[in-house]
N, CA, C and O of each residue as an XYZ file, in Angstrom:
904
protein
N      16.591     -2.217    -11.812
C      16.289     -2.715    -10.568
C      14.698     -2.192     -9.943
O      14.333     -1.247    -10.643
N      13.880     -2.442     -9.091
C      13.144     -2.368     -8.760
C      12.906     -3.025     -7.616
O      13.229     -4.202     -7.459
N      12.153     -2.106     -6.472
C      11.996     -1.903     -5.154
C      10.614     -1.651     -5.150
O       9.990     -1.063     -6.033
N       9.881     -2.435     -3.436
C       8.584     -2.266     -3.260
C       8.611     -1.589     -1.788
O       9.517     -2.097     -1.128
N       8.007     -0.752     -1.182
C       7.852      0.027      0.183
C       6.837     -0.600      0.939
O       5.842      0.105      1.110
N       6.801     -2.057      1.584
C       5.683     -2.423      2.187
C       5.513     -1.562      3.732
O       6.152     -1.867      4.739
N       4.521     -0.452      3.653
C       4.075      0.140      4.875
C       3.398     -0.603      5.625
O       2.321     -1.058      5.239
N       3.921     -0.880      6.894
C       3.322     -1.415      7.841
C       3.599     -1.265      9.459
O       4.137     -1.850     10.399
N       2.856     -0.073      9.128
C       3.964      0.932     10.640
C       2.378      1.681     11.219
O       2.442      2.579     12.060
N       0.938      1.188     10.653
C       0.138      1.803     11.102
C      -0.618      1.229     12.324
O      -0.392      0.087     12.725
N      -1.684      2.198     13.009
C      -1.838      1.791     14.330
C      -3.088      0.845     14.195
O      -3.056     -0.033     15.057
N      -4.085      0.777     13.434
C      -5.049     -0.125     12.828
C      -6.031     -0.027     13.801
O      -6.571     -1.084     14.126
N      -6.515      1.367     14.536
C      -7.584      1.760     15.273
C      -8.753      1.085     14.838
O      -9.352      0.411     15.676
N      -9.176      1.145     13.702
C     -10.640      0.679     13.063
C     -10.899     -0.652     13.325
O     -12.051     -1.069     13.447
N      -9.436     -1.696     13.468
C      -9.979     -3.090     13.700
C     -10.381     -3.440     15.351
O     -10.792     -4.550     15.688
N     -10.201     -2.369     16.250
C     -10.625     -2.892     17.378
C     -10.199     -3.669     18.098
O     -10.745     -3.861     19.185
N      -9.165     -4.308     17.737
C      -8.313     -5.888     18.446
C      -7.385     -4.969     18.962
O      -6.986     -3.864     18.594
N      -7.122     -5.775     19.992
C      -5.696     -5.461     21.304
C      -4.498     -5.796     20.186
O      -3.386     -5.333     20.440
N      -4.656     -6.535     19.026
C      -3.370     -7.420     18.382
C      -3.265     -6.623     17.479
O      -4.285     -6.177     16.954
N      -1.829     -6.179     16.999
C      -1.619     -5.682     15.490
C      -3.026     -6.685     14.368
O      -3.329     -7.878     14.389
N      -3.501     -5.671     13.627
C      -4.211     -6.252     12.541
C      -3.535     -7.244     11.430
O      -4.064     -8.166     10.809
N      -2.270     -6.782     11.386
C      -1.038     -7.405     10.654
C      -0.863     -9.061     10.865
O      -0.844    -10.110     10.221
N      -0.745     -8.515     12.289
C      -0.355    -10.035     13.065
C      -1.769    -11.088     13.601
O      -1.703    -12.111     14.283
N      -2.856    -10.497     13.091
C      -4.069    -11.359     13.237
C      -3.687    -12.316     12.375
O      -2.618    -12.087     11.809
N      -4.418    -13.651     12.012
C      -3.602    -15.003     10.980
C      -5.107    -15.226     10.110
O      -6.223    -15.142     10.625
N      -4.949    -15.391      9.327
C      -5.734    -15.538      8.278
C      -5.159    -17.086      7.430
O      -4.164    -17.027      6.708
N      -5.682    -17.998      7.570
C      -5.143    -19.508      6.769
C      -3.773    -19.703      7.432
O      -2.830    -20.262      6.872
N      -3.734    -19.040      9.054
C      -2.378    -20.453      9.452
C      -1.426    -18.991      9.110
O      -0.290    -19.315      9.455
N      -1.381    -17.667      8.638
C      -0.420    -17.127      8.675
C      -1.023    -15.730      8.896
O      -2.224    -15.531      8.717
N       0.263    -14.269      9.488
C      -0.812    -13.723      9.877
C      -0.650    -12.575      8.395
O       0.205    -12.680      7.516
N      -1.666    -11.591      8.476
C      -1.709    -10.560      7.484
C      -0.644    -10.151      6.436
O      -0.710    -10.159      5.207
N       0.461     -9.753      7.359
C       1.342     -9.347      6.774
C       2.328    -10.329      5.994
O       3.004     -9.904      5.057
N       2.391    -11.712      6.430
C       2.892    -12.545      6.128
C       2.324    -13.283      4.588
O       2.910    -14.014      3.789
N       1.215    -12.838      4.603
C       0.588    -12.966      2.878
C       1.236    -11.929      2.237
O       2.006    -12.314      1.358
N       1.155    -10.477      2.434
C       1.412     -9.730      1.756
C       2.933     -9.442      1.345
O       3.384     -8.911      0.330
N       3.640    -10.027      2.593
C       5.408    -10.053      2.301
C       5.420    -11.144      1.287
O       6.086    -10.891      0.283
N       4.649    -12.651      1.345
C       5.164    -13.607      0.487
C       4.813    -13.110     -1.096
O       5.654    -13.142     -1.994
N       3.555    -12.691     -1.256
C       3.101    -12.152     -2.597
C       4.609    -11.086     -3.497
O       5.052    -11.016     -4.644
N       4.873    -10.554     -2.396
C       6.070     -9.434     -3.331
C       7.162    -10.505     -3.110
O       7.950    -10.706     -4.034
N       7.280    -11.238     -1.915
C       8.519    -11.669     -2.386
C       8.854    -12.847     -3.806
O       9.978    -13.062     -4.260
N       7.605    -13.459     -4.283
C       7.033    -14.386     -5.208
C       7.380    -13.318     -6.487
O       7.954    -13.812     -7.457
N       7.083    -12.018     -6.514
C       7.215    -11.356     -7.538
C       8.559    -11.146     -8.668
O       9.620    -10.573     -8.421
N       8.168    -11.764     -9.898
C       9.638    -11.692    -10.597
C       9.985    -10.399    -10.828
O      11.110    -10.175    -11.277
N       8.812     -9.005    -10.482
C       9.300     -7.612    -10.820
C      10.374     -7.286     -9.951
O      11.256     -6.557    -10.405
N      10.465     -7.734     -8.674
C      10.990     -7.077     -7.380
C      12.018     -7.748     -7.147
O      12.094     -8.969     -7.288
N      13.152     -6.809     -6.664
C      14.419     -7.227     -6.598
C      14.519     -6.926     -5.223
O      15.199     -7.764     -4.630
N      13.953     -5.763     -4.305
C      14.555     -5.857     -3.039
C      12.684     -5.101     -2.337
O      11.789     -4.449     -2.876
N      12.887     -5.661     -0.972
C      11.615     -5.059     -0.301
C      12.045     -3.993      0.713
O      13.102     -4.207      1.306
N      11.401     -2.932      0.976
C      11.737     -2.165      2.094
C      10.606     -2.692      3.054
O       9.664     -3.067      2.356
N      10.352     -2.859      4.382
C       9.097     -2.686      5.533
C       9.414     -2.109      6.188
O      10.518     -2.171      6.730
N       8.440     -1.218      6.412
C       7.879      0.087      7.295
C       7.776     -0.376      8.287
O       6.907     -1.232      8.119
N       8.172     -0.415      9.560
C       6.998     -1.367     10.703
C       7.386     -0.150     12.011
O       8.233      0.739     11.920
N       6.655     -0.383     12.979
C       6.958      0.361     14.274
C       7.706     -0.417     14.743
O       7.624     -1.643     14.817
N       8.879      0.640     15.258
C      10.007      0.007     16.201
C       9.453     -1.094     17.352
O      10.283     -1.861     17.843
N       8.469     -1.144     17.651
C       8.569     -2.091     18.819
C       7.637     -2.945     18.340
O       6.714     -3.214     19.108
N       7.642     -3.508     17.121
C       7.427     -4.940     16.260
C       8.731     -5.321     15.743
O       8.762     -6.546     15.630
N       9.792     -4.788     15.392
C      10.687     -5.309     14.770
C      10.939     -6.333     15.459
O      11.041     -7.201     14.592
N      11.150     -6.934     16.663
C      11.183     -8.091     16.725
C      10.367     -9.186     16.222
O      10.686    -10.353     15.996
N       8.980     -8.442     16.059
C       7.843     -9.498     15.264
C       8.116     -9.584     13.894
O       7.559    -10.381     13.138
N       8.864     -8.870     13.609
C       9.252     -8.726     11.958
C      10.713     -9.868     11.498
O      11.038    -10.486     10.484
N      11.112     -9.740     12.476
C      12.228    -10.847     12.243
C      12.278    -11.951     12.412
O      13.112    -12.741     11.970
N      10.913    -12.249     13.429
C      10.837    -13.787     13.645
C       9.840    -13.963     12.929
O       9.412    -15.042     13.338
N       9.047    -13.557     11.970
C       8.497    -13.451     10.585
C       9.242    -14.174      9.867
O       9.216    -15.368      9.569
N      10.053    -13.150      9.564
C      11.211    -13.505      8.222
C      11.773    -14.985      8.441
O      11.833    -15.791      7.513
N      12.304    -15.363     10.144
C      12.594    -16.397      9.986
C      11.635    -17.469      9.769
O      11.901    -18.591      9.340
N      10.519    -17.028     10.098
C       9.493    -18.209      9.842
C       9.201    -18.611      8.189
O       9.200    -19.782      7.810
N       8.973    -17.541      7.347
C       8.851    -17.454      5.682
C       9.729    -17.071      4.957
O       9.601    -16.564      3.842
N      11.036    -17.364      5.751
C      12.896    -17.517      5.143
C      12.222    -16.542      3.429
O      11.685    -17.177      2.521
N      12.394    -15.272      3.378
C      12.156    -14.392      1.943
C      13.499    -14.887      0.998
O      14.683    -15.004      1.314
N      12.953    -15.073     -0.006
C      14.138    -15.136     -1.011
C      14.693    -13.801     -1.568
O      15.665    -13.736     -2.321
N      13.905    -12.634     -1.076
C      14.609    -11.404     -1.834
C      15.234    -10.759     -0.796
O      14.915    -10.966      0.375
N      16.255     -9.857     -1.185
C      16.836     -9.103      0.009
C      16.003     -8.150      0.473
O      15.240     -7.629     -0.340
N      15.974     -7.718      1.887
C      14.398     -7.011      2.526
C      15.309     -6.150      3.624
O      16.345     -6.563      4.145
N      14.842     -5.187      3.795
C      15.231     -4.300      5.156
C      14.032     -3.633      5.868
O      12.967     -3.484      5.269
N      14.201     -3.240      7.123
C      13.315     -3.367      8.246
C      13.481     -1.926      8.553
O      14.516     -1.592      9.131
N      12.631     -1.059      8.255
C      13.298      0.432      8.977
C      12.101      0.704      9.769
O      11.337     -0.237      9.987
N      11.772      2.145     10.340
C      11.373      2.327     11.373
C       9.851      2.955     10.871
O       9.956      3.540      9.793
N       8.911      2.952     11.252
C       7.660      3.911     10.490
C       8.108      5.547     11.508
O       8.978      5.918     12.296
N       6.979      6.044     10.900
C       6.759      7.738     11.009
C       5.589      7.807     11.983
O       5.134      6.841     12.596
N       5.191      8.963     12.048
C       3.985      9.202     12.827
C       2.952      9.438     12.174
O       1.868      9.473     12.756
N       3.066      9.689     10.607
C       1.977      9.548     10.443
C       2.337      8.902      8.719
O       3.358      9.372      8.216
N       1.495      7.820      7.815
C       1.833      7.092      6.466
C       3.010      8.208      5.810
O       4.145      7.817      5.535
N       2.608      9.521      5.622
C       3.416     10.239      4.487
C       4.897     10.118      5.567
O       5.742     10.406      4.720
N       5.619      9.902      6.733
C       6.246      9.690      7.066
C       6.935      8.656      6.999
O       8.106      8.877      6.689
N       6.634      7.463      7.192
C       6.719      6.045      7.235
C       6.872      6.204      5.538
O       8.087      6.035      5.435
N       6.517      6.363      4.541
C       6.680      6.228      3.040
C       8.249      7.010      3.166
O       9.271      6.541      2.665
N       8.184      8.256      3.922
C       9.388      8.882      3.229
C      10.978      8.152      4.217
O      12.147      8.437      3.956
N      10.554      7.311      5.201
C      11.621      6.820      5.850
C      11.792      5.144      4.594
O      12.811      4.706      4.061
N      11.077      4.886      4.556
C      11.135      3.693      3.279
C      11.997      3.933      1.956
O      12.692      3.110      1.362
N      11.734      5.489      1.602
C      12.280      5.391      0.280
C      13.634      5.991      0.674
O      14.497      6.032     -0.203
N      13.933      6.491      1.976
C      15.103      6.515      2.394
C      16.044      5.565      2.672
O      17.253      5.688      2.872
N      15.185      4.395      2.658
C      16.043      2.845      2.291
C      16.563      2.344      1.614
O      17.585      1.670      1.738
N      15.577      2.723      0.222
C      15.790      2.069     -0.952
C      16.953      2.159     -1.752
O      17.572      3.221     -1.810
N      17.360      1.025     -2.455
C      18.785      1.529     -3.299
C      18.809      2.121     -3.998
O      18.030      1.959     -4.938
N      19.832      3.316     -3.984
C      20.290      4.263     -4.967
C      19.987      3.481     -6.554
O      19.395      4.209     -7.350
N      20.225      2.553     -6.883
C      19.707      1.605     -8.069
C      18.463      1.472     -8.493
O      17.977      1.331     -9.616
N      18.065      1.531     -7.537
C      16.200      1.237     -7.697
C      15.983      2.414     -8.957
O      16.302      3.598     -8.848
N      15.298      1.711    -10.295
C      14.386      2.481    -10.888
C      13.147      2.602    -10.845
O      12.620      3.509    -11.490
N      12.490      1.846    -10.187
C      10.624      2.081    -10.510
C      10.533      1.327     -8.427
O      11.073      0.304     -8.006
N       9.761      2.225     -7.721
C       9.454      1.923     -6.956
C       8.210      1.761     -6.589
O       7.490      2.693     -6.945
N       7.440      0.530     -5.736
C       5.983      0.430     -5.596
C       5.879      0.680     -4.316
O       6.805      0.481     -3.530
N       4.582      1.206     -3.939
C       4.338      1.122     -2.649
C       3.017      0.640     -1.967
O       1.876      0.866     -2.369
N       3.267      0.160     -1.215
C       2.027     -0.929     -0.765
C       1.396     -0.705      0.355
O       1.835      0.110      1.165
N       0.201     -1.442      0.577
C      -0.192     -1.187      2.175
C      -0.144     -2.855      2.623
O      -0.691     -3.780      2.022
N       0.707     -2.931      3.902
C       0.953     -3.892      4.595
C      -0.246     -4.721      4.479
O      -0.140     -5.872      4.055
N      -1.293     -4.271      4.794
C      -3.029     -4.542      5.171
C      -3.546     -5.541      4.073
O      -4.406     -6.414      4.182
N      -2.750     -5.157      2.930
C      -3.819     -5.716      1.568
C      -3.009     -6.708      1.110
O      -2.227     -6.424      0.204
N      -3.041     -8.074      1.652
C      -2.815     -9.232      1.187
C      -2.735    -10.221      0.215
O      -2.009    -11.180     -0.044
N      -3.998     -9.518     -0.364
C      -4.791    -10.325     -1.433
C      -3.965     -9.833     -3.175
O      -4.382    -10.298     -4.236
N      -2.924     -8.960     -3.093
C      -2.352     -8.450     -4.366
C      -2.120     -9.662     -5.322
O      -1.478    -10.680     -5.060
N      -2.751     -9.362     -6.448
C      -1.954    -10.148     -7.312
C      -0.770     -9.720     -8.234
O      -0.488     -8.607     -8.680
N      -0.210    -10.831     -8.376
C       0.980    -10.596    -10.052
C       0.421     -9.552    -11.242
O       0.901     -8.543    -11.758
N      -0.747    -10.243    -11.409
C      -1.140     -9.413    -12.735
C      -1.683     -7.553    -12.520
O      -1.791     -6.611    -13.305
N      -1.869     -7.700    -11.308
C      -2.056     -5.748    -10.955
C      -0.138     -5.549    -10.692
O       0.489     -4.736    -11.372
N       0.366     -6.192     -9.911
C       2.039     -5.919     -9.686
C       2.393     -5.534    -11.105
O       2.325     -4.367    -11.490
N       2.762     -6.514    -11.853
C       2.853     -6.290    -13.380
C       2.921     -5.361    -13.841
O       3.928     -4.684    -14.047
N       1.140     -5.016    -14.255
C       0.895     -3.845    -14.982
C       0.823     -2.883    -14.150
O       0.474     -1.901    -14.805
N       0.946     -2.623    -13.150
C       1.554     -1.208    -12.738
C       2.954     -0.725    -13.076
O       3.172      0.359    -13.618
N       4.078     -1.774    -12.650
C       5.405     -1.861    -13.151
C       5.756     -1.099    -14.593
O       6.645     -0.274    -14.801
N       4.458     -1.813    -15.817
C       4.732     -1.677    -16.727
C       3.929     -0.350    -17.168
O       4.028      0.230    -18.249
N       3.252     -0.067    -16.262
C       2.640      1.353    -16.566
C       3.337      2.378    -16.052
O       3.363      3.457    -16.643
N       4.088      2.147    -14.717
C       5.252      3.234    -14.389
C       5.993      3.484    -15.154
O       6.039      4.645    -15.560
N       6.886      2.494    -15.671
C       7.788      2.508    -16.711
C       7.255      3.627    -18.142
O       8.079      4.256    -18.807
N       6.408      3.655    -18.281
C       5.742      4.179    -19.334
C       5.425      5.490    -18.766
O       6.039      6.408    -19.308
N       4.551      5.859    -17.721
C       4.095      7.288    -17.734
C       5.010      7.835    -16.568
O       5.394      8.999    -16.686
N       5.429      7.059    -15.368
C       6.221      7.580    -14.532
C       5.634      7.837    -12.927
O       6.402      7.954    -11.972
N       4.132      7.901    -12.809
C       3.498      7.240    -11.695
C       2.048      6.946    -12.359
O       1.400      7.414    -13.296
N       1.826      5.648    -11.122
C       0.692      4.990    -11.345
C      -0.240      4.653    -10.501
O       0.595      4.278     -9.678
N      -1.310      4.436     -9.928
C      -1.891      3.548     -8.913
C      -2.844      2.626     -9.357
O      -3.689      2.840    -10.226
N      -2.646      1.417     -8.620
C      -4.014      0.415     -8.374
C      -5.344      1.338     -8.094
O      -5.462      2.164     -7.189
N      -6.378      0.971     -9.158
C      -7.642      1.781     -8.394
C      -9.000      0.398     -9.266
O      -8.917     -0.649     -9.908
N     -10.041      1.257     -8.756
C     -11.306      0.332     -8.924
C     -12.236      1.398     -9.533
O     -12.190      2.485     -8.957
N     -13.105      1.298    -10.627
C     -14.523      2.536    -10.645
C     -14.969      1.999     -9.479
O     -14.908      0.878     -8.975
N     -15.652      3.545     -9.010
C     -16.450      3.410     -7.707
C     -17.920      2.697     -8.609
O     -18.241      3.241     -9.665
N     -18.574      1.718     -8.200
C     -19.988      1.354     -7.912
C     -21.230      1.580     -7.289
O     -22.340      1.576     -7.821
N     -20.834      1.847     -5.693
C     -22.064      2.258     -4.688
C     -22.617      3.852     -5.577
O     -22.046      4.722     -6.236
N     -23.773      3.628     -5.204
C     -24.472      4.859     -5.308
C     -23.795      5.965     -4.118
O     -23.561      5.434     -3.033
N     -23.533      7.142     -4.212
C     -22.617      8.200     -3.580
C     -23.636      9.126     -3.555
O     -24.301      9.514     -4.516
N     -23.771      9.663     -1.688
C     -24.487     10.933     -1.628
C     -23.476     11.546     -0.367
O     -22.733     11.101      0.508
N     -24.001     12.973     -0.919
C     -23.155     13.960      0.078
C     -24.106     14.113      1.494
O     -25.248     13.652      1.497
N     -23.618     14.703      2.529
C     -24.889     14.311      3.353
C     -24.359     15.774      4.142
O     -23.347     16.446      3.946
N     -25.470     15.948      5.088
C     -25.319     17.386      6.465
C     -24.589     16.762      7.715
O     -24.612     15.534      7.801
N     -24.140     17.265      8.393
C     -23.692     17.384      9.629
C     -24.547     15.964     10.718
O     -24.100     15.218     11.589
N     -25.796     16.116     10.153
C     -26.612     15.165     11.144
C     -27.253     13.779     10.600
O     -27.972     12.918     11.108
N     -26.542     14.003      9.084
C     -26.379     12.397      8.430
C     -27.877     12.420      7.328
O     -28.376     11.474      6.718
N     -28.243     13.646      7.369
C     -29.232     14.108      6.234
C     -28.785     14.205      4.474
O     -27.917     14.896      3.941
N     -29.521     13.461      4.015
C     -28.635     13.271      2.525
C     -28.906     15.147      2.247
O     -29.719     15.857      2.840
N     -28.070     15.497      1.322
C     -28.295     16.640      0.745
C     -28.463     16.441     -0.661
O     -29.466     16.927     -1.182
N     -27.798     15.924     -1.228
C     -27.858     14.969     -2.866
C     -27.092     14.186     -3.263
O     -25.983     14.090     -2.737
N     -27.427     13.496     -4.188
C     -26.409     12.623     -4.927
C     -24.968     13.237     -5.637
O     -24.781     14.398     -6.002
N     -24.090     12.175     -5.708
C     -22.543     12.515     -6.125
C     -22.741     11.784     -7.507
O     -23.260     10.670     -7.581
N     -22.365     12.374     -8.413
C     -21.936     11.616     -9.755
C     -20.902     11.000     -9.389
O     -20.040     11.301     -8.563
N     -21.070      9.821    -10.265
C     -19.764      8.699     -9.806
C     -19.220      8.717    -11.004
O     -18.098      9.209    -10.885
N     -19.404      8.475    -11.933
C     -18.893      8.275    -13.644
C     -17.754      8.465    -13.842
O     -17.136      7.809    -14.680
N     -17.052      9.671    -12.913
C     -15.655      9.521    -12.976
C     -15.028      9.292    -11.414
O     -14.099      9.968    -10.973
N     -15.527      8.503    -10.864
C     -14.606      8.582     -9.436
C     -14.457      6.808     -9.164
O     -15.099      5.758     -9.204
N     -13.298      7.300     -8.908
C     -12.228      5.632     -9.014
C     -11.791      5.495     -7.392
O     -11.364      6.473     -6.779
N     -11.944      4.189     -6.776
C     -11.155      4.378     -5.672
C     -10.106      3.720     -5.452
O     -10.044      2.491     -5.438
N      -9.033      4.623     -5.229
C      -7.667      4.022     -5.217
C      -7.265      2.785     -4.089
O      -7.915      2.516     -3.079
N      -6.427      2.337     -4.399
C      -5.989      1.013     -3.754
C      -3.914      1.808     -3.890
O      -3.343      2.873     -4.125
N      -3.562      0.234     -3.513
C      -1.889     -0.085     -3.422
C      -2.132     -0.962     -4.348
O      -3.225     -1.445     -4.644
N      -0.515     -1.291     -5.074
C       0.639     -0.362     -5.521
C       0.178      0.787     -5.460
O      -1.014      0.963     -5.209
N       1.037      1.816     -5.680
C       1.225      3.128     -6.032
C       2.828      3.160     -6.542
O       3.774      3.356     -5.780
N       2.932      2.938     -7.922
C       3.891      2.772     -8.391
C       4.971      3.899     -9.385
O       4.414      4.334    -10.393
N       6.276      4.320     -9.178
C       6.687      5.422     -9.473
C       8.389      5.515     -9.667
O       9.181      5.104     -8.819
N       8.720      6.057    -10.785
C      10.427      6.361    -10.643
C      10.535      7.195    -10.124
O      10.037      8.320    -10.088
N      11.680      6.333     -9.360
C      12.266      6.489     -7.925
C      12.274      7.906     -7.969
O      11.572      8.296     -7.036
N      12.768      8.929     -8.656
C      13.198     10.432     -8.476
C      11.665     11.494     -8.308
O      11.514     12.496     -7.611
N      10.739     10.843     -9.188
C       9.689     11.017     -9.168
C       8.666     11.086     -7.852
O       7.937     12.031     -7.551
N       8.815      9.849     -7.171
C       8.679      9.598     -5.790
C       9.087     10.265     -4.490
O       8.548     10.268     -3.384
N      10.397     10.928     -5.030
C      11.373     11.096     -3.565
C      10.813     12.727     -3.734
O      10.247     13.366     -2.847
N      11.155     13.242     -5.217
C      10.804     15.141     -5.270
C       9.449     14.881     -5.043
O       9.136     15.886     -4.405
N       8.284     14.102     -5.154
C       7.152     14.342     -4.234
C       6.960     14.535     -2.971
O       6.343     15.308     -2.237
N       7.753     13.498     -2.891
C       7.151     13.301     -0.796
C       8.050     14.433     -0.392
O       7.792     15.007      0.666
N       9.252     14.885     -1.235
C      10.193     15.688     -0.302
C       9.387     17.000     -0.353
O       9.073     17.530      0.712
N       9.057     17.521     -1.452
C       7.979     18.611     -1.229
C       6.856     18.332     -0.561
O       6.170     19.350     -0.474
N       6.255     17.191      0.064
C       5.122     17.416      0.652
C       5.735     17.437      2.345
O       5.134     17.823      3.347
N       6.892     16.976      2.254
C       7.549     17.461      3.849
C       8.064     19.019      3.651
O       8.083     19.710      4.670
N       8.287     19.337      2.985
C       9.094     20.740      2.814
C       7.661     21.506      3.089
O       7.795     22.328      3.996
N       6.677     21.470      2.693
C       5.496     22.465      2.397
C       4.679     22.201      4.068
O       4.164     22.993      4.857
N       4.815     21.182      4.084
C       3.933     20.862      5.408
C       2.340     20.287      5.303
O       1.333     20.523      5.971
N       2.615     19.401      4.112
C       1.419     19.038      3.447
C       1.010     17.823      4.268
O       1.787     16.948      4.649
N      -0.621     17.883      4.551
C      -0.947     16.555      4.903
C      -1.772     15.748      3.597
O      -2.773     16.106      2.977
N      -0.863     14.432      3.448
C      -1.653     13.541      2.564
C      -1.995     12.258      2.989
O      -1.450     11.764      3.976
N      -3.022     11.546      2.204
C      -3.091     10.150      2.578
C      -2.343      9.321      1.610
O      -2.136      8.134      1.861
N      -1.848      9.972      0.323
C      -1.319      8.576      0.080
C      -0.441      9.044     -1.160
O      -0.992     10.097     -1.481
N       0.658      8.836     -2.067
C       1.765      9.268     -2.450
C       1.304      9.761     -3.528
O       1.932     10.783     -3.805
N       0.236      9.445     -4.526
C      -0.453      9.875     -5.626
C      -0.642     11.399     -5.288
O      -0.395     12.235     -6.156
N      -1.104     11.796     -3.960
C      -1.740     13.048     -3.886
C      -0.639     14.283     -3.603
O      -0.811     15.498     -3.701
N       0.919     13.297     -3.097
C       2.141     14.030     -3.017
C       2.170     14.579     -4.593
O       2.092     15.756     -4.947
N       2.273     13.677     -5.243
C       2.367     14.011     -6.915
C       1.620     15.434     -7.470
O       1.899     16.193     -8.398
N       0.826     15.431     -6.727
C      -0.502     16.318     -7.483
C       0.369     18.106     -6.493
O      -0.018     19.257     -6.699
N       1.380     17.742     -5.637
C       1.972     19.112     -5.491
C       3.464     19.504     -6.078
O       4.135     20.435     -5.634
N       3.890     18.573     -7.225
C       4.757     18.552     -7.602
C       4.272     18.919     -9.596
O       5.022     19.205    -10.529
N       2.736     18.731     -9.567
C       2.884     18.974    -11.114
C       2.799     17.524    -11.758
O       2.613     17.420    -12.971
N       2.960     16.190    -10.791
C       3.140     15.192    -11.770
C       2.100     14.517    -12.066
O       1.349     14.225    -11.135
N       1.756     14.077    -13.444
C       0.035     13.515    -13.577
C       0.414     12.088    -13.331
O       1.514     11.623    -13.631
N      -0.760     11.282    -12.652
C      -0.646     10.259    -11.788
C      -1.949      9.320    -12.022
O      -2.972      9.356    -11.337
N      -1.631      8.240    -13.438
C      -2.547      7.142    -14.210
C      -2.941      6.507    -13.642
O      -2.265      5.926    -12.793
N      -4.506      6.233    -13.842
C      -4.742      4.728    -12.923
C      -3.936      3.295    -13.809
O      -3.085      3.219    -14.695
N      -4.499      2.591    -13.250
C      -4.648      0.676    -13.434
C      -5.549      0.228    -12.896
O      -5.704     -0.086    -11.716
N      -6.400      0.159    -14.015
C      -7.523     -0.823    -12.948
C      -7.015     -2.476    -12.598
O      -6.339     -3.252    -13.273
N      -7.673     -2.636    -11.210
C      -6.930     -3.595    -10.644
C      -8.403     -4.608    -10.852
O      -9.526     -4.289    -10.462
N      -8.066     -5.774    -11.509
C      -9.331     -6.211    -12.187
C      -9.685     -7.594    -10.919
O     -10.808     -8.086    -10.808
N      -8.534     -8.010    -10.108
C      -8.957     -8.816     -9.377
C      -8.779     -8.373     -8.265
O      -7.865     -7.572     -8.075
N      -9.780     -8.866     -7.031
C     -10.001     -8.571     -5.438
C      -8.926     -7.981     -4.832
O      -7.945     -8.709     -4.978
N      -8.637     -6.863     -4.141
C      -7.138     -6.501     -3.698
C      -7.489     -5.544     -2.509
O      -6.955     -4.444     -2.361
N      -8.837     -6.291     -1.326
C      -9.351     -5.549     -0.155
C      -7.658     -5.408      0.738
O      -6.546     -5.934      0.723
N      -8.421     -4.330      1.448
C      -7.481     -3.869      2.674
C      -8.320     -4.200      3.796
O      -9.494     -3.841      3.884
N      -7.496     -5.126      4.951
C      -7.798     -5.062      6.025
C      -8.147     -4.265      6.970
O      -7.437     -4.322      7.974
N      -9.018     -3.530      6.982
C      -9.373     -2.610      8.168
C     -10.164     -2.601      9.451
O      -9.928     -2.223     10.599
N     -11.306     -3.218      8.765
C     -12.570     -3.343      9.894
C     -12.335     -5.091     10.378
O     -11.750     -5.709      9.489
N     -12.580     -5.681     11.224
C     -13.269     -6.894     11.327
C     -14.449     -7.550     10.137
O     -14.630     -8.760      9.999
N     -14.878     -6.923      9.670
C     -16.139     -7.478      8.968
C     -14.966     -7.774      7.695
O     -15.341     -8.757      7.055
N     -13.671     -7.210      7.155
C     -13.319     -7.755      6.157
C     -12.354     -9.333      6.020
O     -12.019    -10.023      5.057
N     -12.174     -9.424      7.303
C     -11.424    -10.703      7.685
C     -11.892    -12.298      7.289
O     -11.142    -13.266      7.170
N     -13.359    -12.258      7.124
C     -13.805    -13.268      6.104
C     -14.034    -13.538      4.960
O     -14.447    -14.614      4.527
N     -13.690    -12.224      4.158
C     -13.716    -12.397      3.053
C     -11.611    -12.302      2.213
O     -10.967    -12.708      1.246
N     -11.470    -11.600      3.296
C      -9.955    -11.963      2.914
C      -9.612    -13.195      2.947
O      -8.902    -13.612      2.032
N      -9.863    -13.735      3.589
C      -9.532    -15.250      4.313
C     -10.012    -16.133      3.067
O      -9.254    -16.941      2.533
N     -11.312    -15.921      2.649
C     -11.806    -16.771      1.530
C     -10.779    -16.325      0.287
O      -9.986    -17.226      0.014
N     -10.640    -15.165     -0.486
C      -9.546    -15.233     -0.964
C      -8.444    -15.696     -0.768
O      -7.771    -15.817     -1.792
N      -8.226    -15.844     -0.334
C      -6.632    -16.218      0.369
C      -6.794    -18.173      0.423
O      -5.900    -18.979      0.168
N      -8.027    -18.426      0.780
C      -7.575    -19.657      1.430
C      -8.181    -20.533     -0.330
O      -7.735    -21.662     -0.535
N      -9.066    -19.955     -1.327
C      -9.506    -20.299     -1.850
C      -8.605    -20.117     -3.602
O      -8.848    -20.652     -4.684
N      -7.509    -19.089     -3.163
C      -7.147    -18.899     -4.216
C      -7.372    -17.702     -5.196
O      -6.865    -17.719     -6.317
């Protein structure tokens, strides 16, 4: 049995819109609806755990009525930080789950190819993340934005989601982060705390995250053009 935790409890402050970015419409559907459908359509997934802010629960239930998901889903409240939301999601995952993916609700373009490759790799290695190699030139700067020096990008990758794990590894890693009071920005960071190697799976198709208003036209183009 495989599960996915869709983390959809963020504030989306960088979007600058009064409306929750996950409910901004793209191609006639909210962003989160596209994300939910991608996972609902995946043959690799048996259950979906959605982590949302408590005040958005009614919206998510209305959305479920609208899109009629085929897979079993659970709706759980988010926490103050992403890692708290992930922990709440883990706590709701079925005990029978062997592999668990964690995915950003604001990444609606995830492909079945990357989902499948991440699950295959997690089965083999225990902990994997979708990622793309960094192609931009990177600079290290001073506080006044003056360039200090160039940064070698040859071994740098930009990490995305899904991040996929054997269930016990994910629980152990996130539990260590909680017990240590560590601040982490993703689940792979928690794995570092327990010495768990994490492997990269290259995302070969666009898998952007809706973060700022400029992201919306590109994401809409990807979704409407397939």
